[in-house]
N, C-alpha and C positions, 0 to 999 in steps of 0.2 A: 416495468422497471424504469426508474429514472436514473440513468447512468451519469448525468451531468448535473452539477450544482454550481451556483454562484455563491462563493464564500464571502463576498464583499470586497476582497482584495483581488481575486482571480476566479475564473471559471475552472472547474475541475471535472474531468471525466475519468472513470475507472472502468477498465474492461479487460477481457482476456485476449489472447492472440487471435482466436477465431473471429473476434469482433472488430479488429483493427481496420479492416477494409470499410466498415460502415462509418468510420469517422474521418475518412480522407478529405471530405469537404467541410469539416467542422471548424476550420480556421484555427487549428491547434498551433500554438506558438512554442510550446515546450513539451517534451516527451521524456518521461521517466520509465525506462524499459528495464524490467527485471526478468532475466531469462535463466534457465538452467545452464550450467557451464558448456554443454555440448549442443544446445539448441541453435540452429542456424538463425541468422537475423531474419525477422519476418519480412516477406516480400512486399507487404502492403506499404512499408515505409518509402519505397521507391516512388509511390504516387502521392505522398504527403507534400504539402507546400514546405518551403524552407522553415526549419524550426531548430531550436536548441534541443540537444538530446543528451541524456545521461543514460548509458547502458551499464547495468550491473549484472554480474553473473554469480549466482549461488543457488543452492538447492532450498526447497521449501521444507526445512527441518528446523527443529527447535533445540536439539541437543548437539553438542560439539564432538561427541565421541562415536559417531556412527561411521564405520569404515566405508569409504567410497563416496561419501557425501561432503560437500563443501557448505557448511552452515553460514548464515549471515554473520558477518564480523563487524566490530566497531567501525572499521574504515568504510564499510558499505553504508552504515547508518549515518556516519558523519557526512558522506557524500550526498545522501538524500537530503539531509538538513541544509547543507550548504546550497544545493541546487534550488531548493525552495526559497531560501532567503535571497539568493542572488536574483531569482526570477522576479520577486516582488519589488526589489529595489532598483533593478535596471531595465526591466521590460517596459515597452510601451503599453499603457493601460488600454483595455484590460487584457492581461495575459490569459491564455487558455492552456492549462496543464492537462495532459493525458497521462495517466499512470496505468501501466499494464504489467501483468505477469502471465503465467501460462493460462490460468483459468479466471483471473480477475476476482479471486476470493481471499487469498491469504497474504502473500507478499505485497501485492499492490494495495490492498486495503490498509495494511500496516504502514506502508510508505505514505499513503495519502493522509492517514491520521497524523503521522509524524510531521509531514509538511504543514498541515493545518496547525499543529501544536507549536511548531517553530515560528511560523509567520503570524500567528494570532495568539500570543502568550496569555491574553486575558480571557480567551474562550475556554470554557470548562471542558474537561475530558469527557464527561457524560454527553455533553452537547456535541462534541466532535464525533464521538462514536455513534450518536443518534443520526447525524448527518451521513456518515459513512454507511450505516445500515439502510437509510432511505435510498441512497444511491445504489447500493449492492445488497439486496435483501439476504443473500447467502454469505455476507461478509464474515470471515473467520480470521481476523488479523493474526499474523505470525507473532507469537508471544515473545520469542527471542529478540526480534527486531524492536518490539515495544519495550522490552526490558532495557535494552541498550539505549534506545532513544530517551526513555524516561530518565535514566541516569544522566545522559548528556544534556538534557534540557532542564535538569534539576527540578523535576516535577514531584519528587518525594513519593513515588509509587502511585500517584493518582491516575496516570495513563494505564498502568498495569491493572489497577482495580477496575477501571472502565472497560478494558478489553476482557478481563475475566468475567465481568457481568455480561458482556456481549456473548462470550462463549457459552455461559450458562443459559442465557436466553435462547440462543439458537439450538443448543443441545436439547432443550425442552421442546421447542417447536419442531425440530427435525432430528429425532433420535438417530436416524441413519447416518447423518453427518457426524454426530458424536461418535458413533461406532467406527466410522471410517477413520476419524482422527485418532482414536484410541488404537486401532489396528495399524495405523501408519507410524506409530512411535511417538504420538503427540498426547499421550495420556496426561502429562503434566498440565496441559491446558484445561483439563477437565477436573483437576483436583480442587 
């Protein structure tokens, strides 16, 4: 698995919480940390070099009406986009962005795709998703985050279509993942 990619503007790594310790010496300059609301801050960050960090807290859900869950909201996605844009315009080159969520599969891959789309507006959505899939073969980007970001970036649904194609591709290759997503209240991603 190739967790790190050089996008041309910055290096990017996507991982889950249990992989954070493996990136302590990777010269990470920026961290986009997406955690569940009650998850403690990962201990591994105490060993990281000085870095810019954005921590967001919401659940990995795609519907807004699930009792007891905090879904991704527009202000979360706006913060992701701004963090990426600020990174590429103010950081010493080449910045190295590490994006993580709990498993490194859904929220982090959606955030990584949105950072790429915001900072490289000429890069096509299919190409962005192909790069995310190369970095994280089990990438299943959170559809709600992509829907919000697609609208904010004025992409006309192209990011949504690319992510839906990715969901269909992974559902075919790994039907157990599709079953898990369906059972977890994310059937809309499989429609």
